[in-house]
C-alpha positions in Angstrom: 4.8 -13.1 6.5 3.4 -16.1 8.4 1.3 -17.4 5.3 1.4 -16.7 1.5 -1.6 -16.0 -0.7 -2.2 -17.7 -4.0 -3.3 -15.8 -7.2 -6.6 -17.0 -6.7 -6.7 -15.2 -3.2 -5.0 -11.9 -4.3 -7.8 -12.0 -7.3 -10.5 -12.1 -4.7 -9.0 -9.4 -2.8 -8.6 -7.1 -5.7 -12.1 -7.7 -6.9 -13.2 -7.3 -3.5 -11.7 -3.9 -3.4 -13.4 -3.0 -6.7 -16.7 -4.2 -5.6 -16.5 -2.2 -2.3 -16.0 1.0 -4.4 -18.9 0.0 -6.4 -21.0 -0.7 -3.5 -20.2 2.8 -2.1 -21.7 4.4 -5.1 -24.7 2.3 -4.6 -25.0 3.1 -0.9 -24.7 -0.8 -0.5 -21.9 -3.0 0.9 -19.8 -5.8 -0.8 -20.6 -9.4 0.2 -17.6 -11.3 1.7 -19.8 -14.5 2.4 -17.5 -16.4 -0.2 -14.0 -15.1 1.1 -11.2 -17.6 1.1 -10.3 -18.7 4.7 -6.9 -17.3 4.6 -8.4 -13.8 3.9 -9.8 -13.9 7.5 -6.3 -13.4 9.0 -5.1 -10.2 10.4 -2.8 -8.4 8.1 -1.4 -4.9 7.2 -2.8 -3.8 3.6 -2.8 -1.0 1.3 -5.1 -0.3 -1.6 -3.7 1.9 -4.5 -5.8 3.5 -7.2 -4.1 4.3 -10.5 -6.0 6.4 -13.1 -5.3 5.6 -16.8 -6.7 9.3 -17.5 -3.1 10.5 -18.2 -0.4 8.4 -20.4 1.5 6.1 -18.3 -1.1 6.3 -15.4 -1.0 8.6 -12.5 -1.8 7.9 -8.6 -5.6 8.5 -7.8 -5.5 7.4 -4.2 -3.7 5.1 -1.5 -4.9 4.2 1.8 -4.0 1.4 4.3 -3.2 -0.1 7.4 0.6 -0.7 7.9 -0.1 -2.9 10.8 -2.2 -6.2 11.4 -5.4 -4.5 13.0 -8.1 -6.3 11.5 -8.9 -9.4 9.2 -7.5 -8.9 5.6 -10.8 -9.1 3.8 -12.4 -6.4 6.2 -9.3 -4.2 5.9 -9.4 -4.3 2.0 -13.0 -3.4 2.0 -12.6 -0.5 4.2 -9.3 1.0 2.9 -10.5 0.6 -1.0 -13.4 2.8 -0.1 -10.9 5.3 1.9 -8.6 5.2 -1.0 -11.3 6.2 -3.3 -13.2 8.7 -1.3 -11.0 9.9 1.8 -7.5 10.3 0.5 -6.8 13.9 1.4 -4.5 14.5 -1.6 -7.3 14.0 -4.2 -11.0 14.9 -4.7 -13.5 11.8 -4.2 -13.3 9.5 -7.1 -16.4 10.0 -9.5 -18.2 7.0 -10.9 -17.2 8.0 -14.4 -13.6 7.4 -13.2 -13.9 3.9 -12.1 -13.6 2.3 -15.7 -10.3 3.9 -16.2 -8.9 3.1 -12.6 -6.3 0.2 -12.0 -6.8 -1.3 -8.6 -3.8 -2.6 -6.5 -3.7 -4.5 -3.3 -0.5 -4.8 -1.2 -0.6 -7.3 1.7 2.1 -6.3 4.2 4.4 -8.3 6.5 4.6 -6.9 10.1 7.2 -3.9 10.2 10.6 -4.7 11.5 12.6 -2.1 13.1 16.1 -1.8 11.5 18.7 -1.8 14.1 22.0 0.1 13.2 25.2 1.3 15.0 25.2 4.6 12.9 22.6 6.0 10.8 24.7 6.1 7.7 24.3 2.3 7.7 20.7 2.5 6.9 21.0 2.6 3.1 23.1 -0.9 3.2 20.1 -2.4 4.9 17.3 -1.5 2.5 16.5 -3.6 -0.4 15.0 -1.7 -3.5 11.8 -3.3 -4.8 11.8 -5.6 -1.8 11.6 -3.5 1.4 9.0 -0.8 2.2 10.0 1.7 4.7 8.3 3.4 7.7 9.9 6.4 9.1 8.8 7.5 12.8 10.1 10.5 14.8 8.1 11.9 17.6 4.4 12.0 16.6 5.2 12.0 12.9 5.4 8.9 10.6 5.4 8.1 6.8 5.5 5.0 5.1 6.3 4.1 1.4 5.4 0.7 -0.2 8.2 -1.5 -1.6 6.9 -0.8 -5.2 7.4 3.1 -4.9 11.2 3.1 -5.3 11.5 1.2 -8.6 8.8 3.0 -10.0 10.6 6.4 -9.4 14.0 5.1 -10.0 15.2 5.7 -6.3 17.9 4.2 -4.6 18.1 3.5 -0.9 19.2 7.0 0.1 16.7 8.5 -1.9 14.0 6.1 -0.6 15.0 7.0 3.0 14.9 10.5 2.3 11.5 10.6 0.7 10.2 8.4 3.4 11.3 11.2 5.7 9.3 13.9 3.4 6.1 11.7 3.6 6.4 11.9 7.2 6.5 15.7 7.1 10.2 15.7 8.1 13.4 17.1 6.5 14.7 14.5 4.1 17.9 14.0 5.9 15.7 13.2 9.2 17.1 9.5 8.8 20.6 10.6 9.9 19.4 12.3 13.1 19.1 10.7 16.6 15.7 9.5 17.6 14.3 8.8 14.2 13.0 5.2 13.9 13.2 3.3 10.8 11.4 0.1 10.0 11.0 -2.1 7.0 8.5 -4.6 5.7 7.6 -6.5 2.6 4.5 -6.9 0.5 2.8 -9.4 -1.7 1.4 -7.2 -4.5 -1.8 -8.1 -6.6 -2.9 -5.6 -9.3 -5.3 -5.5 -12.5 -3.8 -5.5 -15.9 -6.6 -3.5 -17.0 -9.4 -1.8 -15.1 -11.6 -4.8 -14.0 -9.5 -7.2 -15.9 -7.1 -10.1 -14.9 -5.3 -9.8 -12.1 -1.4 -10.7 -11.6 0.9 -11.0 -8.7 4.0 -8.6 -8.5 5.6 -9.3 -5.4 
């Protein structure tokens, strides 16, 4: 990443994500006039929603841009609403759920294609808890953020397989010719409680 983000910057982004969702409920738009200058740079970013409805928390939505297509603050405002209302895996977030929903923002480095001589070398090139992965084959692609593998207790091979599954491919597709594997890192900011303090995790 060509720049870093402070906790103050990350707190702004997480609170912006929450304000954007609240604004959608009220048919308005979150104000970004006070945004830190660094958040005006283009970055890939994902917003993840985790519900505290069940013990331990469960995924409630996750949408983002893997590549830097627009300024960070605008991307956060957009994908926060998409995570809440457009993730096809879940029904739209209800207003009553927001007070029990943890919001997490992951700012991504540009993806880097992993170059290997043989596909069985991929696991040695993946750092669990540090690298997120993108698998592409033909028109299919799948992405998993760096924090996913530690949460599920996956090693490198399982992460590669699960990323293939995310792309709609057989789990061993990372071993096949024509499959492209890229890695990226993330700066992760998350609420400790819904609407509460924000901490940096990556």
